[in-house]
C-alpha positions in Angstrom: 96.0 110.1 82.0 93.1 108.5 83.8 92.6 104.7 83.7 89.7 104.8 81.2 91.6 106.7 78.6 94.6 104.4 79.2 92.4 101.3 78.6 90.9 102.9 75.5 94.4 103.7 74.1 95.6 100.1 74.8 92.5 98.7 72.9 93.2 101.2 70.0 96.8 100.1 69.8 95.6 96.5 69.5 93.1 97.4 66.9 95.7 99.4 64.9 98.0 96.3 65.1 95.5 94.1 63.1 97.1 93.5 59.6 94.1 95.0 57.7 94.2 98.2 59.7 98.0 98.4 59.8 98.3 98.1 56.1 95.5 100.6 55.5 97.4 103.2 57.7 100.8 102.4 56.1 99.4 102.6 52.5 97.4 105.7 53.4 94.2 104.1 52.1 91.9 106.7 50.4 88.8 106.8 48.2 90.4 107.6 44.9 88.9 104.4 43.3 85.5 106.0 43.7 86.4 108.6 41.1 86.0 106.0 38.4 82.7 105.9 36.6 80.7 103.1 38.2 79.2 100.3 36.1 75.4 99.8 35.9 75.9 96.7 38.1 77.6 98.7 40.8 74.9 101.4 40.7 72.2 98.7 41.0 74.1 97.3 44.0 74.3 100.7 45.7 70.6 101.3 45.0 69.7 98.0 46.6 71.8 98.7 49.6 70.1 102.1 50.1 66.7 100.5 49.6 67.4 97.8 52.2 67.8 100.6 54.8 64.2 101.7 54.0 63.1 98.1 54.4 64.8 97.7 57.7 63.7 99.5 60.8 61.3 102.0 59.2 59.2 99.1 57.7 59.3 97.2 61.0 58.1 100.4 62.7 55.3 100.7 60.2 54.3 97.0 60.9 54.1 98.0 64.6 52.0 101.1 63.9 49.7 99.1 61.7 49.4 96.4 64.4 48.4 99.1 66.9 45.9 100.8 64.6 44.3 97.7 63.4 44.4 95.9 66.8 46.1 92.9 65.2 49.4 92.2 67.1 50.2 89.3 64.6 51.1 92.0 62.0 54.0 93.1 64.2 54.8 89.6 65.5 55.1 88.0 62.0 55.4 91.0 59.7 58.2 92.7 61.6 60.7 89.9 61.5 59.8 89.0 57.9 60.3 92.5 56.6 63.6 92.8 58.6 64.8 89.5 57.1 63.9 90.7 53.7 65.9 93.9 54.2 68.9 91.7 55.0 68.5 89.7 51.8 68.2 92.9 49.8 71.3 94.3 51.5 73.3 91.2 50.7 72.1 91.2 47.1 73.2 94.8 46.8 76.6 93.9 48.3 76.9 91.1 45.7 76.1 93.4 42.9 78.3 96.3 44.0 81.2 93.9 44.6 83.8 93.3 47.3 86.2 95.7 45.6 84.4 98.9 46.6 83.5 97.5 50.0 87.1 96.7 50.8 88.3 100.1 49.6 85.7 101.8 51.8 86.4 99.7 54.9 90.2 100.2 54.5 89.7 104.0 54.4 87.2 103.9 57.2 89.6 101.9 59.4 92.5 104.2 58.7 90.5 107.4 59.4 88.9 106.0 62.5 92.3 105.0 64.1 93.9 108.3 63.1 91.1 110.4 64.5 90.9 108.3 67.8 94.7 108.6 68.3 94.4 112.3 67.8 91.7 112.5 70.5 93.6 110.4 73.1 97.0 111.8 74.1 99.9 109.4 74.3 101.0 107.9 77.6 103.4 110.1 79.6 106.9 108.6 79.6 
């Protein structure tokens, strides 16, 4: 195994040893909790999270395009960071509404799947 794969595998082993990831693998974390019907509050949170992505880089790009078309660089200089900051606030509000429960369930599942897939791609060290 070449040196790069060996270093990646060592880092992956360290990552898999983190308590959060280790427990997710041991408990075979899955997404069954998402089968429950979500409340209106959770749906509002998910909507706000999705909306924040539209406010992020696409809105910043539109500020840049508007600045170029109107020959007003201050639109991009001031508007870009303001819109991007607003998108972060909307994202955080969405996370607050959707709750930590679903976020943790998703992150546990994502950690488990990522580690398992990466271990499958990188063969074990020869003994």
